[in-house]
C-alpha angles and dihedrals in degrees: 000000000000091000090049092057091044089053093049091048091050092050091046092051090046091054090050091049097050103028099041111015100038095058089048093050093047092048093046093046091049093051094046092049097048108121102188115117115251116259122211123193115245093251108033129175116195118214114208111192111197096175096097093054132243132257114216098240141023107271121249090213109076091212095056091095090069089069097058145340093319091224123117133195091245091051091051091049092048096043094048089052089054093044090051089061095040109099090202094060107081105166150006131226116197122199107208125213117242092224129045133303126216100275098227090047089051091050092053095044089050091052092049091049091052092051089050091051090049087067089065098260126135125241127194121189119199126199131189089199142309110249126202092251125124119301098357086144087073092054089051091048090058090048092050090057090066126094088244132013114209129189132196114253095239095044124107128222098221097158107123103146143319124291134173134188129215125198116218119197100183097106093043092051089051091049096049099038102253110148111203109200111187140158119208133184101232149350094268093054089099103171092096093053090079088068101034106037140058095204142016114293114225091255093047092050093046095051096042094048090049096052094042089052090049093052094044094047093047093049092049090050093050094046091047092052091052093045090046097236131112119272090238093053093047092048093049091051094048095046090048090067167084095151138184119238090261091050092047089054090047091052090048093243088128133024104219143008118226147118118274089250088060091050090050091051092048096050092046088052090053092046093060142251117341091002114183126216110225125187111243093231092055092051091047092048093049094050100036125196123331109261096180121196141251138085096279124067137200116210118221109203119185139196128174131177138019115345114241136166120252135031137298134090092238124203099094109205103356100338129138126279131255135186113241113197099218091052099044094042088048091052091053092049088051089056090047092053094048106098092204094058111093100173140010129227106201112200111203126186109161140128091210136259137173117020089210092052090045092052091050091055093043088054087060091051088052090049090054093053090046089054089055097255112129117227120213117186118215108196119212128191092331140352100183133151105340088011088062091041091063092045099044100091099042118123092243136007126209121187137171116250088249098042109125104227142153112044086155098185143081139232139179144150143126145263118245104212104173096103094042096052092040089068088065094046094260116132129198120202123177131204125190139179123205133022129005093262094057094094097031092121098043112131089216098081143005124269114279114235091259092047092050091049092050093048092045088053091054091050089051091051093051090048092051091049090052090050091050093052095049091046091051096044098042097038093239130135115257088240091056092048090052090054093056097034121059087126095295120158116222133185119241089256092053092043092055090055088051095049095249092112128037104203140009114237146075142264091308092059091043092056091050089054093047090053090050095049092046088049093235108158114248092235094052120097118241135198125227123220119192125213140224096039111238115252118253116237087254092055092048091050088049092053093047095051101029098242133117119272087246090056090048090056090050092051092050090049093057094042092105091062097052088131090063111096088220090066089055090050089056092052091050094051092048091052092047092051089049091053093047092051088057093055097261124142108237123193120227112285116267117233118247118239 
């Protein structure tokens, strides 16, 4: 019976590999290897659809696009810069989300749109409504940056502020016998509150209200500037809602009412005769990243997601991103060793993660500076906790007004599940050999007093190491860092006032500063080199199935003969070799009938 299930599983995985994965690989490889120059119609209108969301950076995994829109903030910024210089591109149509956008992403998109408009090109944004969900104010801010903001006739303008919900599990854990044992440094390190509290603590409420107010105020000010009204007037109008589309037009929150098809027709008319609507992703794919020119280069090194030790892009087929310390540190060292690279722009978008992984990456930042290559950090959606750790010793830090940063603190602990599972007849028993601390993180029982003291001491040590790095990098006294740390999250605007950030802006501003620090004249052309290098489809397939990239090519090559029993034999042998390499005992392969 066991062999039967193993055979069924093998066949199922084989079908996935050859029926689903292989076509994707072949298509992706064909697209990436196409050598024909991109052709743009004489009068082109780009259509940027923001409704599926944006990642911060281009994924390293070539299959990540299958898990979302496939567009990133950095890709939007880079592509709009190219489109602004492309004489064939005459206009831009933006499809706005009905809910919120990541605030820092909205800041950066708005800035890129404004630079695009500064080239004399028209932008129309179209909305099918603004719902009272999350940071819808950020979506409106992007719409306000357009030449005209349209709204569908049946839509509602329900944006009246900024709200956020927080789930607390403290009472449920008490009721069902889950014992959450955590250490936090300090009262503003609120990640543990979800497990230990039933309501906001005073510190949690204070910090969250402060950064929400900062984001809301900043978005109102930007939208008001673009709509050419005062922030006070725009805020009063917005908070006086909700409004129907007609009322929103009457209150000058939008410029015109119409269906998206009408907006498309209008922007094509403005673009000129026989204007063609082109999807933004298609244009971006055809033109690729800006490489620039010149003898000097600036490296753009990116990391997005939770910070973990080890290697691997993570995400599989369409999953999320993570920062692996070996990979990101390796990318920084590659840029250090490249003699053409004169400065590094380090793009960080991370909520944090492992202190050990963060320190490994920070050591690479130090190495770059020691090699005489300035490092400028460009913060994305967030650069908090470990995300700030890896940024702290850069030469210069640029953040968006709405970037969530800081969170200089640490937390950790465990869940004791013995009582909870015991209610269902499940018993946990632990055995350990060695010192008292060997079973400290067993879910079977709480920390002993000595274990808790030892763990608390390690948390204190990590906190003090974090303080020391920020003090060194930001030229602040440790006492001052402790005042503004305590695990508190700040927005980029707040962080600049505190000295944790040097400038408000995005990738564009970071590149300007990198040129300045590397003493590259403003009128001199510069090349851009991007790290880490994206995986090829073969490498991604290799990572997903645990085989070499050469083996992946072979598997794809025989995909057309999946019905042949010999193809299935190859699959079984590869899986067996994989298991053996991991230390497993694998029985002799069974013949196929």
